[in-house]
C-alpha positions in Angstrom: 0.2 0.2 -0.1 2.8 2.5 0.9 4.2 2.2 -2.5 1.2 3.7 -4.0 0.2 6.3 -1.4 3.4 8.3 -0.1 1.6 9.4 3.1 0.6 5.8 4.2 2.9 3.3 5.8 3.0 -0.4 5.4 0.5 -1.0 8.0 -2.0 1.9 6.6 -1.2 4.4 9.0 -0.8 8.1 8.1 3.0 9.1 8.1 4.9 12.3 7.1 7.0 11.7 4.0 10.6 11.7 4.3 11.9 14.5 1.7 15.4 14.5 3.3 17.0 12.8 0.2 15.2 15.1 -2.5 16.9 17.7 -4.4 15.9 21.4 -3.2 14.6 23.1 -6.3 12.8 26.6 -6.9 9.2 26.0 -6.5 6.5 28.4 -7.1 2.8 27.9 -6.7 -0.3 30.1 -7.3 -3.8 29.4 -5.9 -7.0 31.2 -6.2 -10.5 31.7 -4.5 -13.4 33.7 -5.3 -15.4 35.8 -2.9 -18.8 36.8 -4.2 -20.5 39.9 -2.6 -23.7 41.9 -3.2 -23.1 45.0 -5.0 -23.8 47.0 -1.9 -21.0 45.2 0.0 -18.7 45.3 -2.9 -18.9 49.0 -2.8 -18.4 49.5 0.7 -15.2 47.2 0.4 -14.0 49.3 -2.6 -14.5 52.4 -0.5 -12.8 50.8 2.8 -16.2 51.9 4.5 -16.8 48.5 6.0 -17.5 48.5 9.9 -14.3 46.7 10.5 -12.1 48.9 8.2 -9.7 47.9 5.3 -10.8 44.5 4.4 -8.4 44.0 1.6 -5.3 45.0 3.6 -6.3 42.9 6.5 -7.0 40.0 4.2 -3.6 40.3 2.6 -1.9 40.1 5.9 -4.0 37.2 7.2 -3.2 35.4 3.7 0.6 35.7 4.2 0.4 34.8 8.0 -1.5 31.7 6.8 1.1 30.5 4.4 3.9 30.8 6.9 1.8 28.8 9.4 0.6 26.2 7.0 2.6 23.2 8.6 0.8 24.0 11.8 -2.7 23.8 10.1 -2.1 20.8 7.7 -1.2 17.7 9.7 1.3 16.2 7.5 2.6 19.2 5.9 6.5 19.9 6.0 7.6 23.5 7.6 9.2 25.3 4.7 11.5 28.2 4.4 9.3 30.7 2.2 11.2 33.3 0.1 8.0 34.9 -1.0 4.4 35.1 -0.4 2.1 37.5 -1.7 -1.7 37.9 -1.7 -3.5 39.9 -4.5 -7.0 40.8 -5.4 -8.8 41.6 -8.6 -12.3 43.3 -8.1 -14.8 41.8 -10.8 -17.4 44.5 -10.6 -19.8 43.0 -13.0 -19.7 39.8 -11.0 -19.6 41.5 -7.7 -16.6 39.2 -7.0 -13.4 39.6 -5.3 -10.7 37.2 -6.9 -8.2 36.3 -4.5 -4.7 34.9 -5.8 -1.9 33.9 -3.5 1.6 33.1 -4.6 4.2 31.2 -2.5 7.9 30.4 -3.5 10.5 28.6 -1.7 13.8 26.7 -2.6 13.0 23.3 -0.9 12.9 19.8 -1.4 8.9 19.7 -1.4 6.2 21.9 -2.9 4.7 25.0 -1.8 1.2 24.5 -3.1 -0.5 24.2 0.3 1.1 27.4 1.3 -0.6 29.0 -1.6 -4.0 27.4 -0.8 -3.6 28.4 2.8 -3.0 31.8 2.0 -5.7 32.3 -0.7 -8.2 30.4 1.6 -7.3 32.6 4.7 -7.6 35.7 2.8 -11.0 34.8 1.5 -12.1 33.8 4.9 -11.0 37.1 6.1 -12.7 39.0 3.8 -16.0 37.1 4.8 -15.1 38.2 8.4 -14.6 41.8 7.5 -18.0 41.9 5.5 -20.2 39.8 7.6 -21.6 42.7 9.5 -23.2 44.0 6.3 -23.9 40.6 4.6 -24.2 37.0 5.9 -24.8 35.0 2.6 -21.3 35.9 1.0 -20.1 32.9 -1.2 -16.5 31.6 -1.2 -16.0 29.5 -4.2 -13.4 28.2 -6.7 -10.5 27.5 -4.4 -7.9 26.0 -7.0 -4.5 25.4 -8.0 -3.8 27.8 -10.8 -0.1 27.2 -11.4 2.9 25.4 -9.9 6.6 24.9 -11.1 9.6 23.0 -9.8 10.2 19.5 -8.4 9.8 16.1 -9.9 6.5 16.5 -11.2 7.3 19.9 -13.4 5.2 22.6 -14.1 1.3 22.5 -13.8 -0.7 25.5 -15.5 -4.5 25.3 -14.9 -6.9 25.7 -17.8 -8.2 28.6 -16.0 -4.8 30.6 -15.9 -5.4 33.7 -18.3 -3.8 32.8 -21.7 -2.5 36.5 -22.0 -0.7 36.5 -18.8 3.0 35.1 -18.3 3.7 32.4 -15.7 5.4 33.4 -12.6 9.4 32.9 -12.6 
């Protein structure tokens, strides 16, 4: 069983993978999430007029902090020396949506996808927390890996990656 599932030992128990013998390579991951708001809430967010203050600034810091603490949240995740984390937002006014995008980078023997996922997810949750005083039915959706590079499995580009946008380097 353990030959097929890297996080399961010969007795079927969960285990942390030993990455000690793996080559450290430059690894980059980008994850995204969508936060769907009402037009009124989106207007308050854009004006930084929500009761709790500047939601985008708070969500950016929360996402970065989440990436740095991913190994404390995901049970079998390795602590990684992150060289870069960023959380970016794009306002899609027509859809009344905030697109959250998180990028994480490391030079390590294992991938950085979970850190990008944690950053995007926690940033989206923070937007919910910052907006919930004015709207309860906020929807968080579309959490997905957009891009990853480095390591044995190479590069992955989501079909949702914009065709006119260069990949991170």
